[in-house]
N, C-alpha and C positions, 0 to 999 in steps of 0.2 A: 504494496501498498504507500502509495506518500502522501511527504506531508503538504495539506496545504496553507500560505499563508497570505492573508486576507489585507490589505497595506489601501486604507482611505483616507485617499489624496484630501486636504482640507484647506493646506497652507501653500503647498506648491501645485505649478503642476504638473502632471506628467514628460515635460519635457526636461522643468530641475528637476526633480527624484529620482526621475529613473537614471542618469548620468552615474548618480552616487551608489544607486541598490547597484547596478550595476561594477564599479570601481571597487567596489563593499565585494562583490558576488569573484572577482577575476581576485584581487589580491589573498582572499582562501584557495586560490590555487582550483579555481573550478570552470567551464564552461558554460554558455550559458547560450539561447535559445529564445526570440524575442516574439512572439507571438503575435502579431499586429490583427483589426482587423479588415485593411484594406490592403490593397498594390501600394497606392497613393502615399500614407501613413507610412507603408516600409520605408518608401523614399523616402519620405521627409523625416524620419528619427535619422533613415542615414545619412544622411545631409547635415540634420544638427551635430550626432554623437560625435562628425567632425570638427564644428564649431562650435560647441558649448561653452569652451574652456580651453584659450591660445596655449595657455602654462599644460595643458592636462592628449594624453591622447591613450583611446579607447579603440585596440582594435579589432573592427569587425567589420562584418562583410551583409548579404545579401544579392539572392538571385540576380541582379546586376552584376555586379562584378566577378561572381562566382567562386571558387577556391572551399568551397564548403565545409572542409574536412580541417581549414588549415584555419580557420578562422574561430578564437575564441568566446566571440559575440556574431549570431547568426539571427538576421531578423529575416523576417518570414510569413508568410497570409496560412503555413502549409499548415500542420501537427507532424513536424519533423524531429529526426533529430542528426543531423547527416555531419554535424560537429563533437560526438557521442559529448552532448553537455550531459549535467549533472542535476544543473537548473535551470525552470523553464519560464520565464516568466510571461503571463496571459494578460494583454492590455485590452483598450476598447469595448472591454464586456462581453471578449470571450469566450467561451465557456471550451472545457477542453474533455475530448471526448474520450483520449488516450490517452490517463492522470499515468499510470503504471510505467510509464515510457521512460520517466523523473523521477528519482525521488523525492526533489525538492521542487512546488511549482509557486508561481507566489502571483498573484492575482493584484494590480494592482487598479482601482477604480474611484473614479472620478466622487467627494465626496458631499463638493456644491450641488451635485444633480443628482436629483429624485429618484430620479429613470433611473440612474446605474445605483446607485445606490439598492433599489431593492430590487435590483438584475445580481446584484450581485446576493444578498440575500437569498438567495431563490441558488446562484451556484453554489452556495453554502453549505446552505439543505440538500441539498441535490449528493455534493461533495459528502458530507458526513453520512447521507442514508446509503452509498458509497461502503461506505467507514476505514475513507483515510482520517489521518489526521489531521486538525486542522487552531491552524491560532491569527490573534487576528488583532496587528497594527495598526498605533493612529497617527500621526505626524502633535510632536506637542510644542509645545512656546519654543522654546528653543530652533529649528528647527530639528531635529535629531525620530526617532520612532520610539513608542513607549509601547511595549508591548501588555495585552489589556486582557481582563477576565471575559 
């Protein structure tokens, strides 16, 4: 069974929070697949990860770049694991259909969008019913993540 970590974005956008999360995943020596809701979103995230901080570098790629197996971070709209990732980060309200392919699945959702919150609750119930481990993380006042009961 996979462990699902729900990240409730309240103070930062996905574009601000995602690079921080990806940096932490890479620092732990893990590879990651980022699952987005559309090809346009993949390309926007691909561009953003090159430019979000001139002093930082996050090695990543998408189908337009190729060499999936060599990419520590793979951006895609397809539930796949071409880079042997141990972490999946789902964005845009995407439901993970085959979570057992990844030991850790992170679900990032916009806490300022009522529909996104309701959809995240539905995904939580679904994954819980499937027997996966669940944890809930909220952005703290100082920008870090706090695990909530």
